[in-house]
N, C-alpha and C positions, 0 to 999 in steps of 0.2 A: 461591468466587472464580472469576471467568470470565477466559478467556484473550483477549488482544487479537485473536488470529487467529480465534477462534470468532465474536467480534462482527463482525469484518470479513467473514467468510464468510456469516454470517447476514444481513448487510445486502445482500449480493449475491444469495444464494438460500438460504433455510432448508433446502430439500431437499438442496442440495449439502453443507451442513454435516452433515446426517443421514447421507448416504452416506460422507462423509469419516470420521466417527466410527466407522462400522462397519468400515472398513478400517484406520484408525489408521496410515496410511502416508504422512503428509504432509511428509516430509523434502524440501526443495527440491533440484533437480538442481544439479550443479556449476556450470553456466553462470550460475545465479542468484547464487551466491556471487561469481563473477567480475565480474558486472555491478555488484553492490553494492559491490565493492571499488573500482570507478571513482569512487565518491562521495568517496573520500579522496585522489584523485589529480588533482583539477581543476587545481591549480597546475602540476603536471608536464605536463599535456596542453597548457596554454596556453603554457608555455615551450618544450616540445619535442613536437610531434605524433607523432614517431616512437616516443615512449615508450608510446603507447597502442595496444593491439590493436584495429585497426579492425573486426575480425570481431565484437567485442562491441557495436559501435555500431549503432543502428537507422537512422542518418542518415549522410550523408557526413561525413568527418572535419572539413572546413572549416566545414560547417553547424553541426556539434556545437561547435566551438571558438568560432564566432561567437555562438551562443546563450550559451555560458559567459561570454564577454566581457560580454554584456548583463546576465547575472546578477551578475557582479562589480561592474558599475556601479550597479545598483539595490538590491542586497541588502547592508545594512550588516554582517551577520554572515558574509559570504562568507569572510573569513580563518579564522573558527572552523570553518566547514564544511570547508575545505580541510585544516586541521590540528586536528582535534578532540582534545580532551584525554580525553573520556570516550566510548567507543564500545561498542556492544552492551551497553547498560546495562539491567539487569533492574529494572523498576519494579513496585512492588506498592502498589496503592491500596486504597480502601475496598471497591470492587466488582470490580475487574479487575486483571489483572497481565499483563506481557509485556515484550518487549525493545524499547527505542528504539535505533535505529541509532546515534544520537549524542545527547548532551545538552550543549548549549552553555552556558557559564557566564555569570553576572553580567549580566543576570538569567538564570535557567535557562530554556532553550528546547529542547524536544525536536525532533529531526529524524528523520523516517521515510523509509526508502529503499525504493522500489518498482522491481523489475526490468522492469516493464511499460511500456505506452504511456500518456502523459497525455491527457486530453481537450483540446479546443481551448481551454477556459478553466477555471480552477479545478482541482479534483481530482474523481475519481470519488466517488460517494456512499459506497461501502464504505471508501474511504480517509479520507473526512471523519469517519466513525464511528470509525475507527482513530485518527485524530488527536485526537478528543474523549477517547477512552479513555486515550491516552498523556498528554494534558494533565492530566486529572483524577488519574491515578496519580502523576504528577510533583508536582502541586500538593499531594496528600495527603502524599507522602513529605517534601517540602521545606518544607511548611507555608507556601507562598507562592502567590500568584495566578498562574495561567498562562492567558493569553487567546489565545495563538497557537501554532501548530505549523508547522514547515517540512516539506513533503513533496518529496522529490527523485525524479526519474526519470532516473537517470544515463545510461542507454542513449540518451536523446534530448537530453541536455544541458539539461533543464528543471528548475527549482527554483521552487516556489511556496509562498507563505504561506497558511495557513488560519486564519481567525478563527473563534472558537467562538461562532457566532451561535445565537440561540434555536432556529432550525430545525434546525441541526446537532445541538444538544443533545437536541432532541426525537427525532431519528432515532436517536441513541445510546440513549436510553431505550427506544425500540421494539426495538432490537437486543438490549438486555439482557433484555427480556421474552420475546423470541423464543427466545433461547438457554435461558433458565430453564424455558420451557414445552415445550422440544423433547422429544417422546416418540416417537410413531409418525411415519412419514415425512409431512412436510407436503404440502400439495397441490402439484401441478405448476404451473409458471408457464404463463401463456397470454397471448395477445395480443402486444403489442409487447415485453413482458417476456421472452417466450420466445426472443428474439434472444440472450439471455445463454447459452442452452443449447449453441450450436454449439461454443464452445471448451471446454466442460465435459467432463472425462474420464469423468464418470458418465452422460453423456447417453443412451447406448445402453441401459444397464441401467435407467435411470430411466424410459425409455419415451416421452420427448418426441420427437416427430417434427419435428426442425428441417429447414430447407431442405436442409442437407447430407445428413441421413439420408434425406430423401425422395428425393433424387437417387440415392442408393445403392440404394434399394429400389424404384426406378421400375419394375423388371421384375416386381414381385410382383403 
């Protein structure tokens, strides 16, 4: 049985997953928990901006509230997102397991909360893989079809729907194979993909010379 987090990491960089497994210290920092908590306080923020710690936001408070008002207008499940009945729900499917931040009822719809920054459109590919994994696990458990997932980026006031397209399912299958076959360290990323290395905590020991590392080593 594979973990959602392993599939998500493998979709980002298989080599990062290999290093993470060697250290086995992937507990998120306290700030991550605080940002995720914002995803259950949208109503409070819209009613009273003073109730929200602005230091947790990645955008100005009024920009954040304006984005949430837009989400409230277009997302029919917004009330369920604000006041979820089921949170931190452990899902166990046929191939993978993990925690969904929320599971909305009738019909069941998983919501995944990311502490990071969203792309301009849609969601990042690792998050799409994460979404497929959660949808499949929920579908397996509840014996019902799940074709969509919500992904929330609470620090930015962004909430997006993810449809389980053929391409996203194929990328999920690829991540499944990658995790199952992970043995020795996979090859380093190169070309445009190496831009992923700069924020990676394992970049220096991995040996990828990102632009940041090159600047640090310019005197060599």
